[in-house]
C-alpha positions in Angstrom: 46.8 65.7 7.3 43.7 63.9 6.1 41.3 62.2 8.4 40.2 58.8 7.1 37.2 57.0 8.6 36.3 53.6 7.0 35.6 50.0 7.8 38.8 48.1 8.2 39.8 44.5 8.8 39.7 43.5 12.5 43.5 43.6 13.1 44.2 46.9 11.3 43.7 49.1 14.4 46.3 47.0 16.3 48.7 47.2 13.4 48.4 51.0 13.1 48.9 51.5 16.8 52.1 49.4 16.7 53.3 51.8 14.0 52.7 54.7 16.3 49.6 56.0 14.5 46.9 57.7 16.6 43.6 55.9 15.9 40.1 56.1 17.3 38.0 53.0 16.8 34.2 52.8 16.8 32.2 49.6 16.5 29.1 49.4 14.3 26.5 46.6 14.1 23.3 45.7 12.3 22.1 47.9 9.4 25.0 50.4 10.0 27.5 47.5 9.6 25.7 46.4 6.4 25.9 49.9 5.0 29.7 50.1 5.7 30.2 46.6 4.2 28.5 47.5 1.0 30.6 50.7 0.9 33.7 48.6 1.5 32.7 46.2 -1.3 32.6 49.2 -3.8 36.1 50.2 -2.5 37.5 46.7 -3.0 35.9 46.3 -6.5 37.5 49.6 -7.5 40.8 48.3 -6.3 40.3 45.1 -8.2 39.5 47.0 -11.4 42.8 49.0 -11.1 44.9 46.0 -10.0 43.6 42.6 -11.3 45.2 40.2 -8.9 44.4 37.2 -6.7 45.0 39.4 -3.7 42.4 41.9 -4.7 40.0 39.0 -5.6 40.6 37.7 -2.1 39.7 41.1 -0.6 36.5 41.2 -2.5 35.6 37.7 -1.4 36.4 38.5 2.2 33.9 41.4 2.1 31.3 39.3 0.3 31.6 36.6 3.0 31.1 39.3 5.7 28.0 40.6 3.9 26.6 37.1 3.5 27.1 36.3 7.2 26.3 39.6 8.8 23.6 41.1 6.6 21.9 38.0 5.3 22.5 35.5 8.0 23.6 33.0 5.4 26.7 30.9 4.7 29.0 30.9 1.8 27.9 27.2 1.2 24.4 28.6 0.6 25.7 31.2 -1.7 27.7 28.6 -3.7 24.6 26.4 -3.9 22.6 29.2 -5.4 25.5 30.1 -7.7 25.7 26.5 -9.0 21.9 26.4 -9.6 22.0 29.6 -11.5 25.0 28.4 -13.5 23.2 25.2 -14.4 20.1 27.0 -15.5 21.6 30.1 -17.2 25.2 29.2 -17.8 28.3 31.0 -16.6 30.5 33.6 -18.2 33.2 31.4 -19.6 32.4 31.9 -23.3 32.7 35.6 -23.2 29.4 36.2 -24.9 28.3 39.8 -25.5 24.6 40.2 -26.3 23.3 43.3 -28.1 19.5 43.6 -28.1 16.5 45.9 -27.7 14.4 46.0 -24.7 
């Protein structure tokens, strides 16, 4: 049997208990929560790379929203505003341009 310890969505412990799984829950905050959110982001991006789907994109977005709110104290509206400013100034990724250059 493998022991797993990772950040999970808020309702997962309840769901696991209902299935009869033994589970211990610890709560983290502050810098420790930010650490685990960034680790979770990597996990979700890996899942997206192996299964490109709207569900996986939603999972990545959920973690990004939590990072924005918890670690930066910002809102997704603020993020979207910065995103739009950068897109206006630098463009997006719609054209699929690959640049090869020397630095």
